[in-house]
N, CA, C and O atoms as a GROMACS GRO file, in nm:
protein
  520
    1ALA      N    1   0.733   9.120   0.313
    1ALA     CA    2   0.800   9.169   0.240
    1ALA      C    3   0.948   9.066   0.210
    1ALA      O    4   1.019   9.076   0.110
    2LEU      N    5   0.966   8.984   0.309
    2LEU     CA    6   1.061   8.879   0.266
    2LEU      C    7   1.051   8.762   0.183
    2LEU      O    8   1.142   8.710   0.118
    3LEU      N    9   0.902   8.719   0.196
    3LEU     CA   10   0.898   8.628   0.077
    3LEU      C   11   0.903   8.658  -0.076
    3LEU      O   12   0.957   8.601  -0.170
    4SER      N   13   0.794   8.813  -0.059
    4SER     CA   14   0.816   8.849  -0.196
    4SER      C   15   0.962   8.875  -0.221
    4SER      O   16   1.003   8.831  -0.328
    5GLY      N   17   1.040   8.932  -0.153
    5GLY     CA   18   1.188   8.928  -0.214
    5GLY      C   19   1.268   8.810  -0.212
    5GLY      O   20   1.366   8.807  -0.286
    6ASP      N   21   1.240   8.704  -0.132
    6ASP     CA   22   1.302   8.567  -0.189
    6ASP      C   23   1.222   8.495  -0.296
    6ASP      O   24   1.273   8.397  -0.352
    7ALA      N   25   1.089   8.539  -0.333
    7ALA     CA   26   1.063   8.487  -0.456
    7ALA      C   27   1.108   8.553  -0.577
    7ALA      O   28   1.142   8.508  -0.686
    8LEU      N   29   1.102   8.648  -0.540
    8LEU     CA   30   1.169   8.759  -0.668
    8LEU      C   31   1.295   8.712  -0.706
    8LEU      O   32   1.321   8.694  -0.825
    9ARG      N   33   1.398   8.685  -0.593
    9ARG     CA   34   1.552   8.636  -0.617
    9ARG      C   35   1.530   8.551  -0.649
    9ARG      O   36   1.559   8.553  -0.768
   10THR      N   37   1.473   8.408  -0.611
   10THR     CA   38   1.466   8.299  -0.663
   10THR      C   39   1.427   8.278  -0.810
   10THR      O   40   1.483   8.188  -0.873
   11PHE      N   41   1.320   8.368  -0.877
   11PHE     CA   42   1.272   8.385  -0.991
   11PHE      C   43   1.403   8.448  -1.063
   11PHE      O   44   1.460   8.376  -1.145
   12ALA      N   45   1.461   8.589  -1.036
   12ALA     CA   46   1.580   8.603  -1.132
   12ALA      C   47   1.650   8.530  -1.098
   12ALA      O   48   1.705   8.499  -1.205
   13ASP      N   49   1.714   8.450  -0.996
   13ASP     CA   50   1.789   8.355  -1.024
   13ASP      C   51   1.766   8.236  -1.148
   13ASP      O   52   1.837   8.198  -1.240
   14ARG      N   53   1.678   8.212  -1.117
   14ARG     CA   54   1.611   8.109  -1.227
   14ARG      C   55   1.663   8.179  -1.360
   14ARG      O   56   1.766   8.146  -1.418
   15VAL      N   57   1.583   8.274  -1.399
   15VAL     CA   58   1.568   8.342  -1.514
   15VAL      C   59   1.749   8.359  -1.563
   15VAL      O   60   1.784   8.339  -1.679
   16LYS      N   61   1.842   8.396  -1.461
   16LYS     CA   62   1.969   8.417  -1.481
   16LYS      C   63   2.027   8.295  -1.542
   16LYS      O   64   2.076   8.294  -1.654
   17GLU      N   65   2.019   8.184  -1.455
   17GLU     CA   66   2.064   8.035  -1.496
   17GLU      C   67   2.020   8.005  -1.596
   17GLU      O   68   2.102   7.945  -1.666
   18TYR      N   69   1.874   8.024  -1.664
   18TYR     CA   70   1.831   7.973  -1.744
   18TYR      C   71   1.894   8.037  -1.886
   18TYR      O   72   1.908   7.971  -1.989
   19ASN      N   73   1.928   8.180  -1.870
   19ASN     CA   74   1.984   8.250  -1.974
   19ASN      C   75   2.139   8.200  -1.998
   19ASN      O   76   2.194   8.205  -2.108
   20ALA      N   77   2.187   8.162  -1.904
   20ALA     CA   78   2.339   8.136  -1.864
   20ALA      C   79   2.370   8.014  -1.968
   20ALA      O   80   2.473   8.005  -2.034
   21LYS      N   81   2.278   7.935  -1.971
   21LYS     CA   82   2.270   7.804  -2.030
   21LYS      C   83   2.217   7.813  -2.144
   21LYS      O   84   2.111   7.875  -2.148
   22LYS      N   85   2.271   7.757  -2.275
   22LYS     CA   86   2.216   7.741  -2.366
   22LYS      C   87   2.166   7.644  -2.390
   22LYS      O   88   2.246   7.552  -2.408
   23TYR      N   89   2.009   7.606  -2.405
   23TYR     CA   90   1.984   7.466  -2.408
   23TYR      C   91   1.918   7.437  -2.554
   23TYR      O   92   1.863   7.526  -2.618
   24SER      N   93   1.928   7.322  -2.593
   24SER     CA   94   1.863   7.282  -2.721
   24SER      C   95   1.749   7.330  -2.732
   24SER      O   96   1.698   7.367  -2.626
   25TYR      N   97   1.687   7.342  -2.830
   25TYR     CA   98   1.517   7.405  -2.886
   25TYR      C   99   1.454   7.316  -2.831
   25TYR      O  100   1.354   7.361  -2.778
   26ALA      N  101   1.472   7.152  -2.813
   26ALA     CA  102   1.397   7.080  -2.751
   26ALA      C  103   1.390   7.062  -2.603
   26ALA      O  104   1.298   6.994  -2.557
   27VAL      N  105   1.481   7.117  -2.522
   27VAL     CA  106   1.464   7.104  -2.405
   27VAL      C  107   1.408   7.246  -2.345
   27VAL      O  108   1.334   7.251  -2.247
   28THR      N  109   1.451   7.358  -2.414
   28THR     CA  110   1.390   7.464  -2.407
   28THR      C  111   1.268   7.488  -2.450
   28THR      O  112   1.219   7.597  -2.418
   29THR      N  113   1.204   7.413  -2.515
   29THR     CA  114   1.071   7.405  -2.571
   29THR      C  115   0.987   7.334  -2.440
   29THR      O  116   0.896   7.388  -2.376
   30CYS      N  117   1.029   7.235  -2.425
   30CYS     CA  118   1.002   7.155  -2.265
   30CYS      C  119   0.986   7.241  -2.147
   30CYS      O  120   0.877   7.254  -2.092
   31ILE      N  121   1.101   7.303  -2.107
   31ILE     CA  122   1.068   7.392  -2.026
   31ILE      C  123   0.960   7.501  -2.008
   31ILE      O  124   0.890   7.515  -1.908
   32LYS      N  125   0.958   7.559  -2.095
   32LYS     CA  126   0.841   7.641  -2.149
   32LYS      C  127   0.710   7.620  -2.140
   32LYS      O  128   0.623   7.702  -2.110
   33HIS      N  129   0.696   7.484  -2.174
   33HIS     CA  130   0.548   7.427  -2.182
   33HIS      C  131   0.550   7.359  -2.045
   33HIS      O  132   0.448   7.361  -1.976
   34ILE      N  133   0.631   7.314  -2.013
   34ILE     CA  134   0.596   7.272  -1.849
   34ILE      C  135   0.559   7.407  -1.730
   34ILE      O  136   0.471   7.404  -1.644
   35ASN      N  137   0.642   7.504  -1.756
   35ASN     CA  138   0.634   7.619  -1.667
   35ASN      C  139   0.478   7.674  -1.722
   35ASN      O  140   0.406   7.718  -1.632
   36LYS      N  141   0.424   7.674  -1.850
   36LYS     CA  142   0.319   7.733  -1.883
   36LYS      C  143   0.195   7.668  -1.859
   36LYS      O  144   0.088   7.728  -1.860
   37ASN      N  145   0.211   7.526  -1.836
   37ASN     CA  146   0.113   7.410  -1.782
   37ASN      C  147   0.138   7.339  -1.682
   37ASN      O  148   0.111   7.219  -1.684
   38VAL      N  149   0.195   7.396  -1.578
   38VAL     CA  150   0.221   7.346  -1.442
   38VAL      C  151   0.069   7.252  -1.371
   38VAL      O  152   0.075   7.148  -1.305
   39TYR      N  153  -0.041   7.317  -1.405
   39TYR     CA  154  -0.152   7.272  -1.362
   39TYR      C  155  -0.227   7.165  -1.431
   39TYR      O  156  -0.336   7.120  -1.395
   40ASP      N  157  -0.152   7.124  -1.543
   40ASP     CA  158  -0.205   7.037  -1.637
   40ASP      C  159  -0.129   6.896  -1.640
   40ASP      O  160  -0.008   6.890  -1.616
   41GLY      N  161  -0.206   6.781  -1.670
   41GLY     CA  162  -0.134   6.655  -1.647
   41GLY      C  163  -0.007   6.666  -1.792
   41GLY      O  164  -0.046   6.669  -1.909
   42ILE      N  165   0.128   6.668  -1.759
   42ILE     CA  166   0.196   6.665  -1.859
   42ILE      C  167   0.286   6.556  -1.892
   42ILE      O  168   0.354   6.514  -1.798
   43SER      N  169   0.302   6.498  -2.014
   43SER     CA  170   0.349   6.360  -2.010
   43SER      C  171   0.496   6.358  -2.117
   43SER      O  172   0.521   6.440  -2.205
   44LEU      N  173   0.549   6.279  -2.091
   44LEU     CA  174   0.665   6.256  -2.181
   44LEU      C  175   0.674   6.234  -2.309
   44LEU      O  176   0.770   6.266  -2.378
   45ASN      N  177   0.537   6.155  -2.362
   45ASN     CA  178   0.489   6.102  -2.468
   45ASN      C  179   0.452   6.237  -2.556
   45ASN      O  180   0.504   6.275  -2.661
   46GLU      N  181   0.342   6.301  -2.476
   46GLU     CA  182   0.334   6.441  -2.524
   46GLU      C  183   0.416   6.544  -2.569
   46GLU      O  184   0.392   6.613  -2.668
   47LEU      N  185   0.525   6.557  -2.486
   47LEU     CA  186   0.599   6.667  -2.518
   47LEU      C  187   0.699   6.586  -2.630
   47LEU      O  188   0.759   6.649  -2.718
   48ALA      N  189   0.707   6.479  -2.618
   48ALA     CA  190   0.807   6.418  -2.742
   48ALA      C  191   0.729   6.453  -2.887
   48ALA      O  192   0.773   6.510  -2.987
   49ASN      N  193   0.606   6.398  -2.861
   49ASN     CA  194   0.537   6.392  -2.974
   49ASN      C  195   0.511   6.573  -3.054
   49ASN      O  196   0.517   6.607  -3.172
   50HIS      N  197   0.487   6.640  -2.953
   50HIS     CA  198   0.465   6.778  -2.963
   50HIS      C  199   0.614   6.847  -3.065
   50HIS      O  200   0.607   6.930  -3.157
   51LEU      N  201   0.741   6.778  -3.009
   51LEU     CA  202   0.871   6.824  -3.082
   51LEU      C  203   0.904   6.682  -3.185
   51LEU      O  204   1.017   6.659  -3.228
   52GLU      N  205   0.831   6.628  -3.204
   52GLU     CA  206   0.824   6.550  -3.318
   52GLU      C  207   0.977   6.462  -3.324
   52GLU      O  208   1.048   6.439  -3.423
   53ILE      N  209   0.998   6.422  -3.168
   53ILE     CA  210   1.111   6.340  -3.164
   53ILE      C  211   1.060   6.189  -3.038
   53ILE      O  212   0.962   6.181  -2.964
   54THR      N  213   1.151   6.112  -3.056
   54THR     CA  214   1.111   5.986  -2.978
   54THR      C  215   1.126   6.035  -2.821
   54THR      O  216   1.216   6.109  -2.782
   55PRO      N  217   1.021   5.979  -2.738
   55PRO     CA  218   1.040   5.990  -2.604
   55PRO      C  219   1.188   5.957  -2.529
   55PRO      O  220   1.245   6.023  -2.442
   56THR      N  221   1.221   5.861  -2.578
   56THR     CA  222   1.368   5.778  -2.529
   56THR      C  223   1.465   5.910  -2.548
   56THR      O  224   1.533   5.949  -2.453
   57TYR      N  225   1.469   5.981  -2.684
   57TYR     CA  226   1.583   6.060  -2.722
   57TYR      C  227   1.533   6.174  -2.648
   57TYR      O  228   1.632   6.223  -2.595
   58LEU      N  229   1.434   6.240  -2.617
   58LEU     CA  230   1.380   6.352  -2.555
   58LEU      C  231   1.426   6.346  -2.385
   58LEU      O  232   1.475   6.444  -2.329
   59SER      N  233   1.405   6.230  -2.324
   59SER     CA  234   1.454   6.185  -2.182
   59SER      C  235   1.594   6.200  -2.192
   59SER      O  236   1.645   6.285  -2.120
   60LYS      N  237   1.672   6.130  -2.274
   60LYS     CA  238   1.820   6.136  -2.264
   60LYS      C  239   1.857   6.280  -2.309
   60LYS      O  240   1.968   6.317  -2.272
   61LEU      N  241   1.800   6.350  -2.368
   61LEU     CA  242   1.855   6.493  -2.404
   61LEU      C  243   1.831   6.578  -2.270
   61LEU      O  244   1.917   6.648  -2.219
   62PHE      N  245   1.697   6.560  -2.218
   62PHE     CA  246   1.686   6.629  -2.087
   62PHE      C  247   1.760   6.625  -1.995
   62PHE      O  248   1.800   6.730  -1.944
   63LYS      N  249   1.796   6.512  -1.953
   63LYS     CA  250   1.884   6.448  -1.845
   63LYS      C  251   1.995   6.497  -1.868
   63LYS      O  252   2.042   6.561  -1.773
   64LYS      N  253   2.062   6.491  -1.966
   64LYS     CA  254   2.196   6.543  -2.032
   64LYS      C  255   2.205   6.676  -2.023
   64LYS      O  256   2.304   6.718  -1.964
   65GLU      N  257   2.112   6.768  -2.073
   65GLU     CA  258   2.141   6.915  -2.043
   65GLU      C  259   2.079   6.977  -1.914
   65GLU      O  260   2.114   7.087  -1.872
   66MET      N  261   1.978   6.895  -1.851
   66MET     CA  262   1.974   6.969  -1.724
   66MET      C  263   2.004   6.912  -1.601
   66MET      O  264   1.982   6.971  -1.496
   67GLY      N  265   2.073   6.756  -1.609
   67GLY     CA  266   2.118   6.721  -1.480
   67GLY      C  267   2.018   6.636  -1.394
   67GLY      O  268   2.055   6.560  -1.305
   68ILE      N  269   1.878   6.660  -1.432
   68ILE     CA  270   1.802   6.567  -1.384
   68ILE      C  271   1.678   6.522  -1.490
   68ILE      O  272   1.663   6.565  -1.604
   69THR      N  273   1.595   6.423  -1.421
   69THR     CA  274   1.498   6.418  -1.533
   69THR      C  275   1.402   6.452  -1.574
   69THR      O  276   1.383   6.558  -1.514
   70LEU      N  277   1.304   6.434  -1.654
   70LEU     CA  278   1.207   6.545  -1.716
   70LEU      C  279   1.122   6.523  -1.589
   70LEU      O  280   1.106   6.623  -1.519
   71SER      N  281   1.071   6.418  -1.552
   71SER     CA  282   0.975   6.425  -1.445
   71SER      C  283   1.003   6.474  -1.308
   71SER      O  284   0.915   6.519  -1.234
   72GLU      N  285   1.182   6.458  -1.263
   72GLU     CA  286   1.229   6.544  -1.154
   72GLU      C  287   1.174   6.697  -1.186
   72GLU      O  288   1.111   6.763  -1.104
   73TYR      N  289   1.197   6.728  -1.274
   73TYR     CA  290   1.189   6.872  -1.319
   73TYR      C  291   1.022   6.885  -1.319
   73TYR      O  292   0.980   6.966  -1.235
   74ILE      N  293   0.951   6.838  -1.376
   74ILE     CA  294   0.830   6.849  -1.346
   74ILE      C  295   0.743   6.853  -1.196
   74ILE      O  296   0.650   6.925  -1.160
   75GLN      N  297   0.812   6.749  -1.130
   75GLN     CA  298   0.787   6.760  -1.009
   75GLN      C  299   0.842   6.882  -0.928
   75GLN      O  300   0.785   6.914  -0.824
   76ARG      N  301   0.961   6.959  -0.977
   76ARG     CA  302   1.021   7.064  -0.875
   76ARG      C  303   0.913   7.168  -0.920
   76ARG      O  304   0.840   7.222  -0.836
   77GLU      N  305   0.904   7.192  -1.045
   77GLU     CA  306   0.804   7.304  -1.105
   77GLU      C  307   0.690   7.296  -1.003
   77GLU      O  308   0.672   7.388  -0.924
   78ARG      N  309   0.612   7.187  -1.004
   78ARG     CA  310   0.477   7.150  -0.927
   78ARG      C  311   0.500   7.201  -0.805
   78ARG      O  312   0.420   7.287  -0.770
   79VAL      N  313   0.616   7.164  -0.705
   79VAL     CA  314   0.607   7.190  -0.581
   79VAL      C  315   0.660   7.363  -0.559
   79VAL      O  316   0.618   7.419  -0.458
   80GLU      N  317   0.747   7.437  -0.648
   80GLU     CA  318   0.734   7.525  -0.649
   80GLU      C  319   0.624   7.619  -0.664
   80GLU      O  320   0.629   7.734  -0.623
   81GLU      N  321   0.525   7.569  -0.723
   81GLU     CA  322   0.396   7.617  -0.724
   81GLU      C  323   0.317   7.621  -0.615
   81GLU      O  324   0.269   7.724  -0.569
   82ALA      N  325   0.297   7.482  -0.559
   82ALA     CA  326   0.274   7.450  -0.482
   82ALA      C  327   0.313   7.519  -0.319
   82ALA      O  328   0.240   7.508  -0.221
   83LYS      N  329   0.431   7.583  -0.321
   83LYS     CA  330   0.521   7.645  -0.218
   83LYS      C  331   0.412   7.791  -0.207
   83LYS      O  332   0.355   7.831  -0.106
   84LYS      N  333   0.404   7.857  -0.357
   84LYS     CA  334   0.343   7.988  -0.366
   84LYS      C  335   0.199   7.956  -0.311
   84LYS      O  336   0.167   8.024  -0.213
   85LEU      N  337   0.127   7.885  -0.347
   85LEU     CA  338  -0.005   7.825  -0.342
   85LEU      C  339  -0.018   7.820  -0.138
   85LEU      O  340  -0.104   7.881  -0.074
   86LEU      N  341   0.073   7.748  -0.087
   86LEU     CA  342   0.069   7.720   0.030
   86LEU      C  343   0.110   7.844   0.147
   86LEU      O  344   0.075   7.847   0.265
   87THR      N  345   0.186   7.933   0.082
   87THR     CA  346   0.203   8.074   0.186
   87THR      C  347   0.112   8.174   0.100
   87THR      O  348   0.095   8.264   0.182
   88LEU      N  349   0.054   8.205   0.002
   88LEU     CA  350  -0.012   8.333  -0.047
   88LEU      C  351  -0.151   8.261  -0.027
   88LEU      O  352  -0.240   8.346  -0.035
   89THR      N  353  -0.189   8.168  -0.011
   89THR     CA  354  -0.355   8.148   0.011
   89THR      C  355  -0.395   8.070   0.130
   89THR      O  356  -0.318   8.037   0.220
   90THR      N  357  -0.503   8.047   0.123
   90THR     CA  358  -0.536   7.952   0.233
   90THR      C  359  -0.606   7.817   0.172
   90THR      O  360  -0.693   7.769   0.245
   91TYR      N  361  -0.589   7.773   0.093
   91TYR     CA  362  -0.650   7.667  -0.016
   91TYR      C  363  -0.584   7.543   0.077
   91TYR      O  364  -0.472   7.532   0.127
   92SER      N  365  -0.702   7.455   0.078
   92SER     CA  366  -0.666   7.309   0.142
   92SER      C  367  -0.534   7.244   0.077
   92SER      O  368  -0.492   7.292  -0.028
   93LEU      N  369  -0.472   7.141   0.134
   93LEU     CA  370  -0.372   7.073   0.054
   93LEU      C  371  -0.429   6.983  -0.027
   93LEU      O  372  -0.370   6.958  -0.132
   94SER      N  373  -0.550   6.919   0.003
   94SER     CA  374  -0.605   6.845  -0.091
   94SER      C  375  -0.629   6.926  -0.215
   94SER      O  376  -0.587   6.882  -0.322
   95ASP      N  377  -0.684   7.028  -0.212
   95ASP     CA  378  -0.708   7.100  -0.322
   95ASP      C  379  -0.597   7.145  -0.412
   95ASP      O  380  -0.603   7.148  -0.535
   96ILE      N  381  -0.487   7.182  -0.329
   96ILE     CA  382  -0.351   7.229  -0.425
   96ILE      C  383  -0.306   7.101  -0.459
   96ILE      O  384  -0.231   7.118  -0.554
   97CYS      N  385  -0.312   6.965  -0.429
   97CYS     CA  386  -0.257   6.839  -0.476
   97CYS      C  387  -0.331   6.804  -0.604
   97CYS      O  388  -0.268   6.756  -0.698
   98ALA      N  389  -0.484   6.829  -0.612
   98ALA     CA  390  -0.582   6.802  -0.709
   98ALA      C  391  -0.517   6.892  -0.840
   98ALA      O  392  -0.465   6.850  -0.943
   99TRP      N  393  -0.539   7.024  -0.797
   99TRP     CA  394  -0.503   7.117  -0.924
   99TRP      C  395  -0.368   7.113  -0.973
   99TRP      O  396  -0.348   7.162  -1.084
  100LEU      N  397  -0.263   7.058  -0.902
  100LEU     CA  398  -0.091   7.023  -0.932
  100LEU      C  399  -0.101   6.882  -1.015
  100LEU      O  400  -0.003   6.847  -1.081
  101ASN      N  401  -0.212   6.806  -1.011
  101ASN     CA  402  -0.207   6.675  -1.062
  101ASN      C  403  -0.147   6.579  -1.004
  101ASN      O  404  -0.124   6.479  -1.072
  102PHE      N  405  -0.102   6.585  -0.862
  102PHE     CA  406  -0.098   6.472  -0.759
  102PHE      C  407  -0.206   6.384  -0.721
  102PHE      O  408  -0.260   6.407  -0.613
  103ASN      N  409  -0.240   6.299  -0.781
  103ASN     CA  410  -0.344   6.240  -0.724
  103ASN      C  411  -0.363   6.166  -0.569
  103ASN      O  412  -0.469   6.137  -0.514
  104ASP      N  413  -0.236   6.148  -0.524
  104ASP     CA  414  -0.232   6.083  -0.421
  104ASP      C  415  -0.135   6.211  -0.325
  104ASP      O  416  -0.024   6.261  -0.338
  105GLN      N  417  -0.243   6.226  -0.231
  105GLN     CA  418  -0.196   6.350  -0.138
  105GLN      C  419  -0.044   6.300  -0.050
  105GLN      O  420   0.055   6.371  -0.033
  106SER      N  421  -0.063   6.158  -0.003
  106SER     CA  422   0.055   6.105   0.050
  106SER      C  423   0.184   6.111  -0.006
  106SER      O  424   0.289   6.122   0.057
  107TYR      N  425   0.170   6.102  -0.136
  107TYR     CA  426   0.271   6.074  -0.264
  107TYR      C  427   0.352   6.240  -0.260
  107TYR      O  428   0.472   6.265  -0.255
  108PHE      N  429   0.239   6.328  -0.263
  108PHE     CA  430   0.279   6.463  -0.281
  108PHE      C  431   0.359   6.503  -0.180
  108PHE      O  432   0.472   6.549  -0.199
  109ILE      N  433   0.298   6.484  -0.044
  109ILE     CA  434   0.377   6.518   0.069
  109ILE      C  435   0.526   6.465   0.069
  109ILE      O  436   0.622   6.538   0.096
  110ARG      N  437   0.537   6.327   0.037
  110ARG     CA  438   0.657   6.248  -0.011
  110ARG      C  439   0.760   6.333  -0.086
  110ARG      O  440   0.872   6.372  -0.052
  111VAL      N  441   0.690   6.348  -0.197
  111VAL     CA  442   0.776   6.427  -0.304
  111VAL      C  443   0.797   6.610  -0.229
  111VAL      O  444   0.893   6.680  -0.261
  112PHE      N  445   0.721   6.643  -0.161
  112PHE     CA  446   0.721   6.808  -0.130
  112PHE      C  447   0.840   6.806  -0.046
  112PHE      O  448   0.935   6.884  -0.055
  113LYS      N  449   0.826   6.707   0.041
  113LYS     CA  450   0.941   6.692   0.194
  113LYS      C  451   1.071   6.670   0.084
  113LYS      O  452   1.149   6.765   0.078
  114LYS      N  453   1.092   6.584   0.021
  114LYS     CA  454   1.216   6.534  -0.072
  114LYS      C  455   1.270   6.649  -0.122
  114LYS      O  456   1.392   6.659  -0.130
  115ILE      N  457   1.185   6.750  -0.162
  115ILE     CA  458   1.242   6.871  -0.241
  115ILE      C  459   1.289   6.981  -0.172
  115ILE      O  460   1.385   7.051  -0.205
  116THR      N  461   1.188   6.997  -0.036
  116THR     CA  462   1.225   7.129   0.041
  116THR      C  463   1.284   7.094   0.195
  116THR      O  464   1.328   7.178   0.273
  117SER      N  465   1.274   6.949   0.218
  117SER     CA  466   1.309   6.930   0.361
  117SER      C  467   1.213   6.938   0.467
  117SER      O  468   1.249   6.928   0.585
  118MET      N  469   1.076   6.958   0.432
  118MET     CA  470   0.975   6.975   0.536
  118MET      C  471   0.840   6.969   0.460
  118MET      O  472   0.814   7.000   0.344
  119THR      N  473   0.761   6.918   0.562
  119THR     CA  474   0.636   6.880   0.499
  119THR      C  475   0.523   7.016   0.459
  119THR      O  476   0.529   7.116   0.532
  120PRO      N  477   0.429   7.013   0.349
  120PRO     CA  478   0.365   7.119   0.314
  120PRO      C  479   0.292   7.211   0.445
  120PRO      O  480   0.288   7.334   0.443
  121ARG      N  481   0.242   7.134   0.548
  121ARG     CA  482   0.189   7.179   0.673
  121ARG      C  483   0.311   7.267   0.720
  121ARG      O  484   0.285   7.388   0.722
  122GLN      N  485   0.471   7.224   0.766
  122GLN     CA  486   0.546   7.284   0.794
  122GLN      C  487   0.597   7.427   0.726
  122GLN      O  488   0.625   7.535   0.777
  123TYR      N  489   0.596   7.379   0.587
  123TYR     CA  490   0.639   7.495   0.497
  123TYR      C  491   0.535   7.617   0.519
  123TYR      O  492   0.580   7.729   0.546
  124ARG      N  493   0.411   7.597   0.507
  124ARG     CA  494   0.315   7.694   0.549
  124ARG      C  495   0.296   7.765   0.654
  124ARG      O  496   0.246   7.878   0.652
  125GLU      N  497   0.339   7.697   0.766
  125GLU     CA  498   0.353   7.769   0.880
  125GLU      C  499   0.445   7.830   0.900
  125GLU      O  500   0.447   7.925   0.978
  126LYS      N  501   0.554   7.784   0.827
  126LYS     CA  502   0.719   7.882   0.825
  126LYS      C  503   0.706   8.002   0.753
  126LYS      O  504   0.763   8.107   0.782
  127TYR      N  505   0.620   7.980   0.644
  127TYR     CA  506   0.654   8.087   0.545
  127TYR      C  507   0.516   8.174   0.525
  127TYR      O  508   0.524   8.271   0.450
  128THR      N  509   0.431   8.153   0.568
  128THR     CA  510   0.287   8.208   0.546
  128THR      C  511   0.299   8.348   0.587
  128THR      O  512   0.333   8.351   0.706
  129VAL      N  513   0.286   8.465   0.537
  129VAL     CA  514   0.286   8.602   0.602
  129VAL      C  515   0.135   8.671   0.610
  129VAL      O  516   0.116   8.784   0.654
  130ILE      N  517   0.035   8.586   0.561
  130ILE     CA  518  -0.080   8.642   0.589
  130ILE      C  519  -0.153   8.600   0.717
  130ILE      O  520  -0.262   8.651   0.746
   0.00000   0.00000   0.00000
């Protein structure tokens, strides 16, 4: 129950944070698109194209409003998804990496560790309830 409570709190915090800040249409659209398509390859060009603005403008706008780059945000969302898969399933790390569009497992481990301060294996061992 600890995990689900934490997950719920995290989600509630994110919703609150999201609603508290009034983001531009472009940034809001990006966030929704990324959250909905976390398993797909998402590119700055594709998002900018969809919004009919230049990639440079979108990149600057996103960084200004969110405080992190678009690619950092995408990585964080993918790591959030990986955390769920690691603790709620027994899927292998290589499967999780592939599904979340991390072509290089060692790169994924570095990104995961940078964001969570632990490796995917350590995270799985610490937080798995099944």
